[in-house]
N, C-alpha and C positions, 0 to 999 in steps of 0.2 A: 407409447402414447404419442399423440400429436401435440407437439410443443411449439411454443415461441421461445427463443433464447434471446436474452437481453444482456449484453456485456460489451466492454470496450478494450481494456488493456491486456497485456500479456497474461496477467493473472487469470483472466476469464477464458483463455483458449483451451487449457487442458480439460475443463469441464465440458465444453462443447464437443471436443474430440471424444470424450468418454461417453457422452450421451448418444452420439452417432454410432460408436462401436457397440453400445448396448442395444441397438436396434430401434431407438426412438426416431420418430419422424420429426424433422425440424421444418415447420411450415414457413418460418421466416426468422431472420436474425435482425434484431434492433441494436444499433450501435451509434456512437457519437459521430457527427459528420466529419469529413476530412478537414484537417486544419493545417495552417502553415507551420513548418518545423524545419530545423536545421539552419545552416548558414545561408542557404539560398532561399529560405522561407517558402519552399514549394509545398503545396498541399499534399498531406500524407494521410492515407487511410489508417484506421485503427488496426491493431493486430487481429482483433476478432473479425473485422471487415475483410481483411486479406484472407484469413483462414476460410471464412464462409464462401467468399467469391471463388476461391480455388476449387471448392467442392460443389459449386453450382447451386448453393442455397440462396434464395432471395434475400437481399439485404435492404433494410430501410434505415434511413438516417435523419429522422425528424429533429428539428431544433427544439420542439416542444411537443408534449403529449396532452396539452391542455385544450387544444382546439377540438371542436365537434368532428371535424373531418378526420383528424388523426385517430380519434377514439373509434369512429365508425370503421376506419380501415383496419384497426387492430381487432375489433370485434368480428369483422368479416372473415378473419382467419380461422375462426371456429376451433380454437385450440382448447385442448383439455386442461392444459396447465402452462404457465409461463415460468421459466427459470431465469433468475436474475443474478448476475455476478459483476459487481463493480461497473454498473452501467453508466452512472453519472447523471441521470435525470430522475426527478421525483415522479413516482407513478400516481396519477390522480385516482380517485375512487372508481371512476368509470373503467379505467384500465385494470385495476385490481379485481374488479367484479366480473370482467369479461370472460376469462377462462373458466370452464365448468368446475375445475378443481382448485382454482385460485392461483396464487403466485408464490413460489418458493425462492428464498434468497440464500446464496452462499456467502456467509459473512465471516471475515477473517479475524474473529476474536471469540472469546468465550463469553457470550452475552450473559448478563446485561453489561459487562464491562466493555468499554470502548465501542459504544454505538457511534456511528458517524463515518466520516470520510477517510480517516487515516489511522485505522486500528493497528496496523502492523507497526508503524513508526511510533505511535504514542505508547504502545506497550513496552517497547525497548527504552524509550526516553524516560518512562516512569520507573524503570528498574524492575518490572515484573519478571518473575522467574518462569512463567509459563504463559502461553496463549493457545490459540487453536482455531478450529473451524466450528461454526454453528450453522446448521441448516434450519432456517426458520420460515414460518408462514408469514407473509407480509400483511400488514394492516396499514391504516392511515398514518400511524406514527412513524418516527424515525428509528428503525430497527427495534421496534417494541413488540413485535408479534410473537406468538408462541413458538417455542423451540421444538424441533423434531429430532435432531441428532446433534451430538457435540463430541469432539475429540480434541484432547490437549496435546501440545508439543512443548518441550522445554525451551527456555531462553537462557543461554549461558553468557559469560562475561565477554565473549568474542563475537557473539551473534550480531550481524548487521541486518538492516532491513532487506537487503538483497538476499541474504541467506534465508531469512524467514519467509520471504515471498516464494522462494524456490521450493521450500518445504510445504508451505500451506496450499499452494495452487494444486498440486496433485492430490493432496489430502481432500480438498474441496471437491475435486473431480470424483474421487472414490465415494465420498459420502453422499453426493447428490444422486449418483447411480443407485446406491443402497437405499436412499430415501424413496426414490421412485419405485423401486422393486417392492419395498414394504408397503407403499401406498397402494399399488396394484393388488397386493396380497391381502390388504385390509389389516395389516399388523403395525401400521405407523401410528404412534401415539404422540399427542401434543402435550407440552408442558408450558404453562404460563411462566414468563420471566419473573424472577423475584423482584420485589420493589427495592430491596437493599442492594447496594453495590453497583448501581448504574453509574457509568461515567461516559463522557462525550469526547470523541476523538476528532478534534477540529482539523480542518483542512490545513495542509502545510503551506508556508509562505517562504519566499526567498529571504525576506527581511529577518525572520527568526533564526535563519541559519548562520547569521553573523555571530561569531564567538564573542561572548562577554567575559573577558579575562578576570573580571572581579568576582565571577561565580565560583562555585565549588567544582574542583577538578573532576570528581567522580561523576557529577551530573553532566559536565561537559563531555566526558568520555562517552557517556550514554548517548548524548545528542549527536556526536560524531558518527556513532554506529547507526543511530536511528535515521540520520539524514544521508546515509550512503545506500543507494546511488543518487537519490534525489531528495532535497535540492542541493546537498553537499555543504557541510560546514565550511566557513571561510573566515579569513581575517586579512587585514591589510598590513603589509610590511614594506616600508619605504615607498608607499604609494601604489604598490602592486597588490592585486587581490589574489591571495594564496588560498588554494582549496586544500582542506585537511580531510583526508579520506580514512585514516586509521590513527587511533591514539589510545592511550591508557593512562589512568591516574597514577600519580607517583607522590612521594613525600614532599612536604612543603619546603620552600626555599625562602630565604629572607631577601626578596627582591620585589620591586613593584610589579603588579599584575601585568602580564603581557611580555615581560622581559625573558629573552632566551638565556638559559643558565650559563652555558660555557661553549667554547669553540668546538668541543668534541661531544656535546650532549644536547640533543634537541629536546630539552625539557623547557617548558614555559611556565613561569610563575603565575599562579592564579590567586583569587581571593582566599581560597582555602585549598591547600595542597598545590600540586603542579601537574601539568599535562605533558606526558611524553608522546610526542608526535612520531609515528613510525612510517607513514606514507603521506605524501603531499604533492601538490602540483602547482607550478607557476603558470601564468597566462601563456598560452601557445606552446607549452612544453608537455612532456610526457609525465606520467606519474612516476615519482622516484621514492626511494627509501630514505630514511633519515640519514643513513650513512652516506648515500650518494649526494644528498643535499649539502651536508656539512663539508664534504670533500670539494664540492664545486663552488661553494659560496662561504664567505666569512660571516657567520651568523651569530657567534657568541657575543652576548651583551646587547644585541639589537633588540628592538621592542616592537611587538605587534600592536597595532592600533585597534 
């Protein structure tokens, strides 16, 4: 089919690659505009932009799709279908209606659970034991359209957002190719999302990544995994912002929340239970294990803020 592909981050690259390999024609790729990034704040193109440009696919980076001009340019592509994966812009009704066969979305959750911007992270943070990919037909709502294909993957006690991302991205690629094949064959069936069980996966913020040591340790351990690799859980120790990249819950200790238990044990007292930190990073330094941190610094009895 003649497609328009709309996506931005690494998560969206495998599906674009799979669609090309399956023989679909990509009339154009839509992605977020280049933005300043890194220490030098140089403008960087999105991963999808780089991939498409390397293969000679026309790339468009509108700031908005709400203007008449943007909508006319989109319609002029005469695409049969648009495929969307973590694009980052709301599609107005005129965009949704332009392709002959509509717009399909690769969504990283088992809808209707975790509609919205951060489904991978929110599933881990909430303690879900599984998530997955849903291929859905887009409508005017936020991830509310009918479902076409779904497949689950488990979430275990060590799964990070990075791990889940790397499992879901290729799964989404496989399922969108299967969905388009079924659509062409006339065997693709739509199922309305159930009203019960809908939740919203709000966008991540740097502020919420700060560790609240008065919280439950099990919940904090999930947040550490959910926020790895972005935005990364953190806390202050002697005025320095320390990033916490891996941790697990441990038994309670009779110390004020935030206190490091002992010189040879990088456990931190919490409001309920304690958090055993296993990998962390000081500003300007490399990621170290708990053992390396304890050997290099006197941490016992000190307190995170």
